[in-house]
C-alpha positions, 0 to 999 in steps of 0.5 A: 104135819110134823115127822113125829106126832106128839100124841100116839094114835093107839094109847093104852088105857092104863097109860092114860089113867096113870097120867091122869091120876099119878097116885094110882101108881105111887100109892101101891108102890109105897104100900109095897115098900112099907109092907116088905119092911114089915115082912123082912122084920121076921127074917131079921128077928130070926137072924138075931135070935140065932146069934143070941143062941150062939152067944149063950152057948159060949157062956155055958162053956164058961160056966163049966170052968174051961177059962178059969185055970188058963195062964196069961200069954206073954210073948217075952216069956215064950221068946226067952223059953224057946231061946234058952232051950235052943241054945242048950241043945245046939252043937256045931258039926262039920260036914264034908266039903264037895270034891274039888273045893278047898278047906277054906272055900273058894277065893273070890274072883278078881274084878275085871280091870278097867281100861284107861 
C-alpha cells in the first residue's frame, strides 16, 4: 500500500458533484460576473451624471459673462512691465561695514607654497 492513497476515505459530497459536473461551479460564477457588471452600471452612470452637472455649472458662469473682458496673458509683456518698474525705483545705498574690515574688503589669502 502506498504512503498517500490517491482516494481520500471521507470525500465531501459537493466535491464529488463538482468533479462530476463542472458546470455546477462554472455557471453560477459566470452569472455572478455578468450580474455584477449590470449592477455596477448604475454606479458608473451616477458618476458620469455628477461630472456632467459640474460641467454645466461652469457653463452657467460663462453665460454670466465672466470670461468676456479678460485680457490675454503674455509672459513677455509681464516681464517688461516688472523690469521697468524695478529699474525706476532702485537706488544703491551703502551700509556700514563691520568693525575691523577695511573699506575695500578683505584681501585674498596667499595660496600655500608648494615644496620643490
